[in-house]
N, C-alpha and C positions, 0 to 999 in steps of 0.2 A: 569745136573739136573735129567734126567730120571733115572740114575743109583740108586739114593737114593729112588726114588719113586717105583722102581721095586721090592723092598722088602715088600711093603705094601700089606697086604692081608685082606680079609673081617674080620671084628671084631676089627681091630686095631683102636685106637683113635688118631686123628690127629688135628692139628690146621692149618689154612691158615695164612701164615706169613703177608699177606697184608690186611687181614680182621679179626682182633682179635675179633671184635664185633659179628662175626658169632658164637663164642663159640667153644667148642670141637665138633668134628664130628666123626662119625663111618664110616669106609670104608665099602661100600656095594659091590663094585667090582673094579677090576683093570685089564682091558683087552686092550692089545695093546696100552698102554699109556693113555687110557681114564679112569680116576679114578672117580668113583661115590661115593660121600660122603654125608651122612645125617648129616648136621650140626644142632645143638640145636636151633639156632636162625634164620638160613637162609633156613632150609629145605634141600631137595635133590638138590645137585649141581654136574654137570658133569664137570670135569676139564681136561685140556690138560696137561699131565704130563711133556711135553717138555717145558712148559711155566712157571710152578710154582713147587717149591719143598715144599711139605707139611712137617710140623714139627711133628714128632712122639711124642705123649704124653704117650701112653700106648699100649703095645702089648697085643693081646688077649691071654687068657689062653689055 
């Protein structure tokens, strides 16, 4: 799981596969497997990248 999350960088838009109700979220940081995402409906959430693989929606320009 962590390998896919390692490509995530600030600005990328993702979804949480287990919480579609959170809406799209923007990566704020990805440091040592701790991924901070600001989700539209859930606000700022810090995730353990070894426990969940986020779904990439859009890469930043």
